[in-house]
LOVEX-660059 format. One record per residue (C-alpha): residue number from 1; residue in one letter; x, y, z. Coordinates in Angstrom, 1 decimal. Each point is the difference from the previous one (the first is absolute). Layout:
<nodes>
NUM,a,X,Y,Z
...
</nodes>
This chain:
<nodes>
1,x,-53.1,-84.7,39.5
2,x,1.9,-1.4,3.0
3,x,1.8,3.1,1.0
4,x,-3.1,1.9,-0.3
5,x,-2.1,-2.2,2.6
6,x,3.0,0.1,2.5
7,x,0.1,4.0,-0.4
8,x,-3.8,0.5,0.6
9,x,0.4,-2.9,3.2
10,x,3.2,2.5,1.4
11,x,-2.4,3.0,-0.5
12,x,-3.1,-1.6,1.6
13,x,1.6,-1.6,2.9
14,x,1.2,2.9,1.3
15,x,-3.3,1.6,0.7
16,x,-1.6,-1.1,3.3
17,x,-2.8,-2.5,-0.8
18,x,-2.6,1.4,2.7
19,x,1.2,3.7,0.1
20,x,-2.9,1.7,2.0
21,x,-2.1,2.8,-1.6
22,x,1.1,3.4,0.5
23,x,-2.9,2.4,0.2
24,x,0.4,3.9,1.3
25,x,-1.8,0.7,3.1
26,x,-2.9,1.6,-1.9
27,x,-0.7,-3.5,-1.7
28,x,0.6,-1.8,3.4
29,x,-3.5,2.1,1.1
30,x,-1.6,-1.5,-2.9
31,x,0.7,-3.5,0.7
32,x,-1.0,0.3,3.6
33,x,-2.9,1.6,-1.2
34,x,-1.0,-2.9,-1.9
35,x,1.1,-2.5,2.7
36,x,-3.2,1.5,2.1
37,x,-2.7,-2.6,0.5
38,x,2.6,-2.8,-0.8
39,x,1.4,-2.9,2.4
40,x,3.0,1.6,2.0
41,x,2.1,-3.4,-1.3
42,x,-0.7,1.4,-3.3
43,x,0.6,3.4,0.5
44,x,3.1,-0.7,1.7
45,x,0.6,-2.6,-3.3
46,x,0.4,3.3,-2.3
47,x,2.0,2.1,2.3
48,x,3.0,-2.4,0.3
49,x,0.0,0.2,-3.9
50,x,0.7,3.8,0.3
51,x,3.2,1.9,0.3
52,x,-0.1,3.6,0.4
53,x,2.0,2.7,-1.8
54,x,-0.7,2.6,2.7
55,x,0.4,0.9,3.4
56,x,-3.7,-0.2,1.2
57,x,-0.8,3.0,2.6
58,x,-1.2,-0.8,4.3
59,x,-3.8,1.8,-1.3
60,x,-0.2,-2.4,-3.5
61,x,1.3,-3.0,2.1
62,x,-2.6,0.4,2.7
63,x,-3.0,0.6,-2.5
64,x,0.9,-2.9,-1.7
65,x,0.6,-2.0,2.8
66,x,-4.0,0.5,1.6
67,x,-1.1,-0.8,-3.9
68,x,1.3,-3.5,0.0
69,x,-2.0,-3.0,1.6
70,x,2.0,-1.7,2.7
71,x,3.6,-0.7,1.3
72,x,1.6,-2.3,-3.1
73,x,-0.7,3.0,-2.2
74,x,0.8,2.7,2.5
75,x,3.3,-2.0,0.7
76,x,1.0,0.0,-3.9
77,x,-0.5,3.4,-0.1
78,x,2.4,1.0,2.7
79,x,2.7,-2.2,-1.3
80,x,-0.8,1.8,-3.7
81,x,0.5,3.7,1.7
82,x,2.7,-1.3,2.0
83,x,2.0,-1.0,-3.4
84,x,-0.5,3.0,-1.5
85,x,0.8,2.4,3.2
86,x,3.5,0.8,-1.7
87,x,-1.7,1.3,-3.0
88,x,-1.1,3.5,-0.9
89,x,-3.4,1.5,0.7
90,x,-2.3,0.5,-3.2
91,x,0.3,3.1,-1.8
92,x,-3.3,0.9,1.0
93,x,0.6,-0.4,4.1
94,x,2.6,2.9,-0.2
95,x,-0.8,3.3,0.6
96,x,0.9,2.6,-2.6
97,x,2.0,2.5,2.3
98,x,3.2,1.8,-1.0
99,x,3.0,-1.9,1.7
100,x,1.8,2.5,2.5
101,x,3.1,2.1,-0.3
102,x,3.1,-1.3,0.3
103,x,0.5,1.5,3.0
104,x,-3.6,-1.0,1.5
105,x,1.4,-4.0,-1.2
106,x,2.9,0.3,1.8
107,x,-1.8,1.3,3.5
108,x,-2.3,-2.6,-0.3
109,x,2.2,-2.8,-0.2
110,x,1.8,1.7,2.9
111,x,-2.8,0.1,2.2
112,x,-0.7,-3.6,-1.2
113,x,3.9,-1.1,1.3
114,x,-0.6,2.1,3.5
115,x,-3.4,-1.8,0.2
116,x,1.1,-3.5,-0.1
117,x,3.4,0.5,2.3
118,x,-2.3,2.4,2.5
119,x,-2.6,-2.5,0.4
120,x,2.1,-3.2,0.9
121,x,0.9,1.8,3.2
122,x,-3.0,1.3,0.6
123,x,-2.2,-3.1,-0.2
124,x,-1.0,-1.0,3.4
125,x,0.0,-3.8,0.8
126,x,-2.7,-2.3,-1.6
127,x,-0.9,-2.9,-1.1
128,x,-2.2,-1.1,-3.4
129,x,-1.3,-2.9,-1.6
130,x,1.9,-1.3,-2.9
131,x,-2.5,-2.3,-2.2
132,x,1.6,-1.4,-3.0
133,x,-1.3,-2.3,-3.0
134,x,2.2,-1.0,-2.3
135,x,-0.8,-1.2,-3.7
136,x,2.0,-2.4,-2.4
137,x,-0.1,-0.1,-4.0
138,x,2.7,-2.1,-1.2
139,x,0.2,-1.3,-3.3
140,x,1.8,-3.8,-0.1
141,x,3.0,-0.7,-1.5
142,x,0.2,-0.1,-4.0
143,x,2.1,-0.5,-3.3
144,x,0.4,2.8,-2.3
145,x,1.4,0.1,-3.7
146,x,1.8,3.2,-0.5
147,x,1.1,2.2,-3.0
148,x,4.1,0.3,-0.1
149,x,1.1,3.8,1.0
150,x,-1.1,2.5,-1.0
151,x,-3.2,-0.8,-1.8
152,x,-1.1,-1.5,4.1
153,x,-1.6,2.1,2.4
154,x,0.2,-0.7,3.5
155,x,-0.7,1.9,3.3
156,x,-3.8,1.1,0.3
157,x,-2.0,-3.7,-1.0
158,x,1.4,-1.7,3.1
159,x,-1.7,3.0,2.3
160,x,-3.3,-0.5,-2.0
161,x,-2.3,-1.8,2.9
162,x,-1.5,-3.4,-1.5
163,x,-1.6,-1.2,2.7
164,x,-2.6,1.2,2.7
165,x,0.8,1.1,3.1
166,x,-0.7,-2.3,3.1
167,x,-0.3,0.6,3.7
168,x,2.9,-2.1,1.3
169,x,0.5,1.4,3.4
170,x,-1.1,2.9,2.9
171,x,1.2,1.0,3.5
172,x,-1.0,2.0,2.4
173,x,2.5,1.8,2.1
174,x,0.0,2.4,2.7
175,x,2.9,2.8,-1.1
176,x,2.0,1.7,3.3
177,x,1.2,3.8,-0.6
178,x,2.1,0.6,3.1
179,x,2.6,3.1,0.4
180,x,0.3,-0.1,-3.7
181,x,0.8,-3.6,-0.4
182,x,-2.5,-2.3,-2.1
183,x,-0.4,-3.6,1.4
184,x,-2.5,-2.9,-1.2
185,x,-1.4,-1.9,2.4
186,x,0.2,-3.7,-1.2
187,x,-3.1,-2.4,0.0
188,x,1.0,-3.4,-0.8
189,x,-2.4,-1.2,-3.6
190,x,-1.2,3.7,-0.4
191,x,2.9,1.1,-2.5
192,x,0.0,0.1,-3.5
193,x,1.2,-3.1,-2.3
194,x,3.8,0.1,0.1
195,x,0.2,-2.0,-3.4
196,x,0.1,3.1,-2.0
197,x,-0.4,3.6,0.3
198,x,1.1,2.9,2.5
199,x,-1.4,0.8,3.3
200,x,-0.4,3.9,0.6
201,x,2.2,2.4,2.8
202,x,1.0,3.2,0.6
203,x,-3.5,1.7,-0.8
204,x,-0.3,1.8,3.6
205,x,3.9,0.5,0.0
206,x,2.9,0.1,-2.3
207,x,-2.2,-0.2,-3.3
208,x,-0.9,3.8,-0.3
209,x,3.1,1.7,1.2
210,x,2.0,-2.2,-1.6
211,x,-1.4,0.8,-4.0
212,x,-0.2,3.3,0.9
213,x,3.5,0.4,0.7
214,x,0.7,-1.7,-3.2
215,x,-2.5,2.4,-1.7
216,x,2.1,2.7,1.7
217,x,3.0,-0.3,-2.2
218,x,-0.8,-2.3,-2.9
219,x,-2.0,1.4,-3.2
220,x,-3.6,1.1,0.6
221,x,-2.4,1.5,-2.3
222,x,-3.4,1.6,-0.4
223,x,-2.7,-2.8,-0.9
224,x,-4.1,1.3,0.2
225,x,-2.4,0.8,2.2
226,x,-2.4,-2.5,1.5
227,x,-3.4,0.5,2.0
228,x,0.7,-1.4,3.5
229,x,-2.8,-0.7,2.6
230,x,0.9,3.4,1.9
231,x,1.1,2.0,-3.2
232,x,2.5,0.0,-2.8
233,x,3.1,-1.9,0.8
234,x,3.4,0.9,-2.1
235,x,1.7,-3.2,-1.8
236,x,3.8,-0.1,-0.8
237,x,1.8,-2.8,-1.3
238,x,3.5,-0.9,1.4
239,x,3.0,-2.2,-1.4
240,x,2.3,-0.7,2.8
241,x,3.0,-2.3,-1.2
242,x,1.7,-3.0,1.6
243,x,2.8,2.1,2.1
244,x,-2.3,2.2,1.4
245,x,-3.3,-2.4,0.5
246,x,-0.8,-1.2,4.1
247,x,-2.8,-1.6,-1.1
248,x,0.6,-3.8,0.4
249,x,-2.2,-3.1,-1.2
250,x,0.0,-3.5,1.4
251,x,-1.1,-2.6,-2.1
252,x,-1.1,-3.5,0.4
253,x,1.6,-2.3,-1.8
254,x,2.9,0.5,-2.4
255,x,2.3,-3.2,-0.3
256,x,3.6,-0.3,1.9
257,x,3.2,-1.3,-1.4
258,x,-0.8,-3.6,1.4
259,x,-3.6,0.1,-1.8
260,x,-1.9,0.5,2.9
261,x,-2.5,2.6,0.3
262,x,0.8,3.7,2.4
263,x,-1.2,3.0,0.7
264,x,1.0,2.9,-2.5
265,x,0.4,3.5,1.7
266,x,1.7,2.8,-2.5
267,x,0.2,3.7,0.2
268,x,-0.5,0.9,-3.9
269,x,-0.8,3.4,-1.9
270,x,-3.2,0.8,-0.3
271,x,-2.8,2.5,-0.7
272,x,-3.7,1.1,0.6
273,x,-2.4,2.6,0.9
274,x,-1.0,2.0,2.9
275,x,-3.3,1.9,1.0
276,x,0.3,3.0,2.0
277,x,-2.1,2.5,1.3
278,x,1.3,3.3,-1.4
279,x,-1.0,1.8,3.3
280,x,0.8,-2.1,2.7
281,x,3.0,-2.6,-1.6
282,x,-2.1,-2.8,1.1
283,x,0.8,-3.3,-1.9
284,x,-3.2,-1.7,-1.0
285,x,1.5,-2.6,-2.4
286,x,3.6,-1.7,-0.8
287,x,0.5,-2.1,-2.9
288,x,3.4,-1.8,-0.1
289,x,1.3,-2.1,-2.9
290,x,3.1,-1.9,0.3
291,x,2.2,-0.7,-3.2
292,x,0.9,-3.6,0.3
293,x,1.8,-2.4,-1.1
294,x,-0.7,-4.3,-0.4
295,x,-1.7,-1.5,1.2
296,x,-2.0,3.3,1.1
297,x,-1.7,1.5,-3.2
298,x,-2.4,2.4,1.9
299,x,0.0,1.4,3.2
300,x,-2.2,2.6,1.2
301,x,-1.7,1.4,3.3
302,x,-2.3,2.6,0.6
303,x,-1.1,1.8,3.4
304,x,-2.9,2.1,0.6
305,x,-0.7,1.8,3.2
306,x,-2.6,1.6,1.4
307,x,-1.6,2.2,3.2
308,x,-0.5,-2.0,3.4
309,x,-1.0,0.9,2.9
310,x,2.4,-0.9,3.3
311,x,-0.8,1.5,2.9
312,x,-1.9,3.1,-1.0
313,x,2.7,0.4,-2.6
314,x,0.1,-0.3,-3.6
315,x,3.3,-1.7,-1.5
316,x,0.6,-1.0,-3.5
317,x,0.7,-3.8,0.3
318,x,0.2,-3.3,-2.8
319,x,-3.7,-1.1,-1.0
320,x,1.0,-2.2,-2.6
321,x,3.0,-1.5,-1.8
322,x,0.3,-2.0,-3.3
323,x,3.1,-1.9,-0.8
324,x,0.5,-1.8,-3.5
325,x,2.5,-2.4,-0.5
326,x,1.0,-1.8,-3.7
327,x,2.5,-2.9,-0.1
328,x,0.8,-3.1,-1.3
329,x,-0.3,-2.6,2.6
330,x,2.5,-2.8,0.3
331,x,-0.2,-3.7,1.2
332,x,3.0,-2.0,0.8
333,x,-1.7,-2.4,-3.2
334,x,1.1,1.8,-2.6
335,x,3.4,0.8,-1.4
336,x,1.5,2.9,0.9
337,x,2.1,0.1,-3.2
338,x,-2.3,0.2,-2.3
339,x,2.3,0.2,-3.1
340,x,0.8,-4.1,1.0
341,x,-3.8,-0.6,0.2
342,x,-1.1,-2.7,-2.2
343,x,-2.9,2.3,-0.8
344,x,2.4,1.8,-1.6
345,x,0.7,-0.7,-4.1
346,x,2.9,1.0,-2.3
347,x,-0.7,3.1,-2.4
348,x,2.0,-1.4,-2.2
349,x,-2.5,-3.1,-0.5
350,x,-2.7,2.8,-0.2
351,x,1.3,2.1,-2.5
352,x,-0.5,3.7,0.2
353,x,1.5,0.4,3.3
354,x,-3.4,-1.3,1.6
355,x,0.1,-1.8,3.1
356,x,-1.8,-0.9,3.1
357,x,0.2,1.2,3.1
358,x,-1.6,-0.9,3.6
359,x,-1.5,2.9,2.1
360,x,-0.6,-1.0,3.9
361,x,-3.3,0.6,1.7
362,x,-0.6,3.6,0.3
363,x,-2.3,1.5,3.3
364,x,-1.4,3.3,0.5
365,x,-0.9,0.5,3.5
366,x,-2.2,3.0,1.7
367,x,-0.2,0.2,3.5
368,x,-3.3,2.8,0.7
369,x,0.7,1.4,3.5
370,x,-2.1,1.8,2.3
371,x,0.6,1.8,3.2
372,x,-2.8,0.2,2.3
373,x,-0.7,0.3,3.9
374,x,2.7,2.6,0.9
375,x,0.2,0.3,4.1
376,x,2.1,2.1,2.0
377,x,2.3,-1.5,2.8
378,x,-1.3,1.8,3.4
379,x,-2.0,-1.0,2.1
380,x,-2.5,1.6,1.6
381,x,-1.3,-0.2,3.7
382,x,-4.0,-0.1,0.7
383,x,-1.3,1.0,3.8
384,x,-3.4,-1.8,0.6
385,x,-1.4,1.4,2.7
386,x,-2.2,-1.7,2.6
387,x,-0.9,-1.2,3.7
388,x,2.0,-2.5,1.5
389,x,-1.7,-2.9,1.5
390,x,-0.6,-0.6,3.6
391,x,2.7,-2.8,0.9
392,x,-0.7,-2.2,3.4
393,x,2.1,0.0,2.8
394,x,0.7,-3.7,-0.3
395,x,1.5,-0.1,-3.5
396,x,3.4,1.4,-0.9
397,x,0.0,3.7,-2.0
398,x,0.9,-0.5,-3.3
399,x,2.9,2.2,-1.6
400,x,-2.8,2.4,-1.8
401,x,1.4,1.9,-3.3
402,x,-2.0,2.6,-2.1
403,x,-1.7,-2.0,-2.9
404,x,2.3,1.2,-3.0
405,x,0.3,-1.0,-3.8
406,x,2.7,0.7,-2.2
407,x,-0.5,0.5,-3.9
408,x,2.0,-0.6,-2.5
</nodes>
């Protein structure tokens, strides 16, 4: 009887106590419809209990956002959609169109590689505002009872979200792109919290050319058609091994040998998706998911591109970026060697090979970034005509110059 009780506890303790309810996009639409007429805080509380099993398109997201009662519920919808940005769209959202021939697929991919390479060299000097909001969900440390191998299961239970996301930081900085280089104008107190997470970079410069260059030398396969804002998009999946990868991520923070937190910067194998205009080769979305190891459990990024007018010409530039990181949190007060923790019980004392494991806190951070207020680096001089004023002879004549105004 005692052994049966222990086995039951072992199974139950591996299930997240507050696992969010998983819903489809259609079910989310039904939930939002029921929230109409309710208080904003009540609608937000309901959305906080959900997690999406599918990616939500921009069109459906905008519609739901307009139906919600206030700012709190809209923020809950935003982070819910961002957390699902790395999933597949509902099958009902995909156009029923035959895939292109192998030869046509090859031409589409080559045109995307050429687009990424040429765009970097042809972009003018400009600056833009990078507006980032950081959300975080942290599951506290816990002790669980684990079944002996090969009975026990590991892996996915660690990635299940068990706590609602909360906003933990925000920043609004100016990003300059000049002479092919990206520079962030630092402003004290404006950066996202460095305690946990990642700050995005390279969206204007090296990210797209680097990824498409890797893509051209790696495994790539046709996935599906999607309906974009300007027409059909050809979506391909790719898989880049570590020895060919140039995509690099930086996370804060891991644990150094001296027990102190330190930033972790790695170049790992990764896979993802790329959405391409089949007629022009323009890339409208790039999704990257790395294959990290402890303490990182998941590291993903999605960059969305769109048309931006600069100086009377239209360029394809980043408009949105979503970064998601799931990692174990390290605390100097916690024992580094868990095998020697006093929380560990001897398997022999429990019978049947059962034992306890102490799990460190697991945090999932989402950085939602919008790029806005694009401006060219240039100066325009405007001459304002007018009659000069008559100056009395008793006063020294001033140094008169045409009235000019510099515009960025």
